[in-house]
Each structure stands twice: as C-alpha cells, then as structure tokens.
C-alpha positions as CSV (number, residue, x, y, z in Angstrom):
1,M,-28.0,-2.3,-2.2
2,V,-26.3,-1.6,0.6
3,N,-24.1,-5.1,0.5
4,E,-23.3,-3.7,-3.5
5,E,-22.5,-0.9,-2.4
6,M,-19.9,-1.9,1.2
7,D,-18.8,-5.1,-1.3
8,S,-18.2,-2.1,-4.5
9,T,-16.4,0.1,-1.6
10,T,-14.1,-2.8,-0.3
11,K,-13.0,-3.7,-3.1
12,S,-11.9,-0.8,-3.9
13,Y,-10.1,-0.2,-0.5
14,R,-7.8,-3.4,-2.2
15,H,-7.7,-2.7,-5.7
16,D,-6.0,0.6,-3.9
17,L,-3.5,-1.7,-1.4
18,V,-2.6,-3.6,-4.2
19,I,-0.8,-0.7,-6.1
20,I,0.9,0.3,-2.5
21,T,2.1,-2.5,-2.2
22,D,4.0,-2.5,-5.4
23,A,4.5,1.1,-5.5
24,I,6.4,0.5,-1.9
25,E,7.7,-3.0,-3.2
26,D,9.2,-0.6,-6.2
27,I,11.3,0.9,-3.9
28,N,12.8,-0.6,-1.4
29,Y,14.2,-2.1,-4.2
30,R,15.4,0.6,-5.8
31,L,17.1,1.3,-2.6
32,E,18.8,-1.7,-2.5
33,R,19.7,-1.1,-5.7
34,L,21.3,2.1,-4.3
35,Y,22.6,0.2,-1.1
36,D,24.0,-2.1,-3.1
37,V,25.8,0.7,-5.5
38,I,28.3,1.9,-2.4
39,E,28.4,-1.2,-0.6
40,T,30.6,-2.1,-3.8
41,G,31.6,2.0,-4.2
42,K,30.8,2.1,-7.0
43,L,29.4,5.5,-5.6
44,N,30.2,7.8,-2.4
45,L,27.2,8.3,0.1
46,D,27.5,11.6,-0.7
47,D,26.2,10.8,-4.6
48,V,23.3,9.1,-3.7
49,V,21.6,10.4,-0.6
50,V,19.2,12.7,-1.5
51,R,17.9,10.2,-4.3
52,I,17.7,8.0,-0.7
53,R,16.3,10.7,1.7
54,E,13.7,11.2,-1.4
55,L,13.0,7.3,-1.7
56,Q,12.8,7.3,2.2
57,R,9.7,9.7,2.5
58,Q,8.2,8.8,-0.2
59,Q,7.9,5.0,1.3
60,Q,6.7,6.4,4.7
61,G,3.9,8.4,2.9
62,L,3.2,4.7,1.1
63,Q,3.0,2.3,4.4
64,A,0.3,5.2,6.3
65,K,-1.3,5.5,3.7
66,R,-2.6,1.3,3.3
67,V,-2.3,2.0,6.6
68,E,-5.2,3.9,6.9
69,I,-6.4,1.4,3.9
70,E,-5.8,-1.9,5.4
71,S,-8.0,0.5,8.3
72,H,-11.0,0.9,6.0
73,I,-10.7,-2.7,5.5
74,P,-13.2,-4.6,7.5
75,D,-10.5,-8.0,9.8
76,R,-13.6,-10.9,9.0
77,K,-16.3,-11.3,6.4
78,V,-19.8,-10.0,7.5
79,E,-22.6,-11.3,6.9
80,L,-25.1,-10.0,4.3
81,A,-27.9,-9.6,5.0
82,D,-30.8,-12.2,2.4
83,I,-33.2,-10.0,0.3
84,G,-36.2,-12.5,2.5
85,T,-35.3,-10.8,6.0
86,I,-34.8,-7.4,4.3
87,S,-38.4,-7.3,2.5
88,Y,-40.4,-9.4,5.9
C-alpha cells in the first residue's frame, strides 16, 4: 500500500508539472507576441507595459511552483519492496 501511495503521489506531481509547464509556455508565447508588436512599431511600449508586467508576474509564480513540485519528485527511482520481503 505504501508503494502504491508513493507511486500515486509522484504521478500527481508529474501531472501538475505538465500543466504548469504548458502554462509557462503559453505565457512565453504571449510575451513573444507582445514583444513582436512593439518591435514592429504597431504598438507603443506604454500601451502594453501593464500586460507585460502582469504576464511576467504570472510566469515567475508558475516557475516558483514548478521548482517546488520538482523538489517533491525523486531524482532517482526508488526500488519498491516486494510483498515477500514485507511479510517475512
């Protein structure tokens, strides 16, 4: 049961990590689009600075959460005990 619980928890962390990574990639894409608009002169920096700062704050929060989640996922695989060893 302990092995199953550990495996389930790790899967949950990995799932959360995928969701956060996708959200960071989306924010990076949005920021790139905003930077392109500024570079091409279609909009002035003053017109989009608030949105850029908001996206950057979201990005920093997600990156911090990703680091936290990654710290809960073991770097190496733990060898799980078999039922024979436990019952002996």
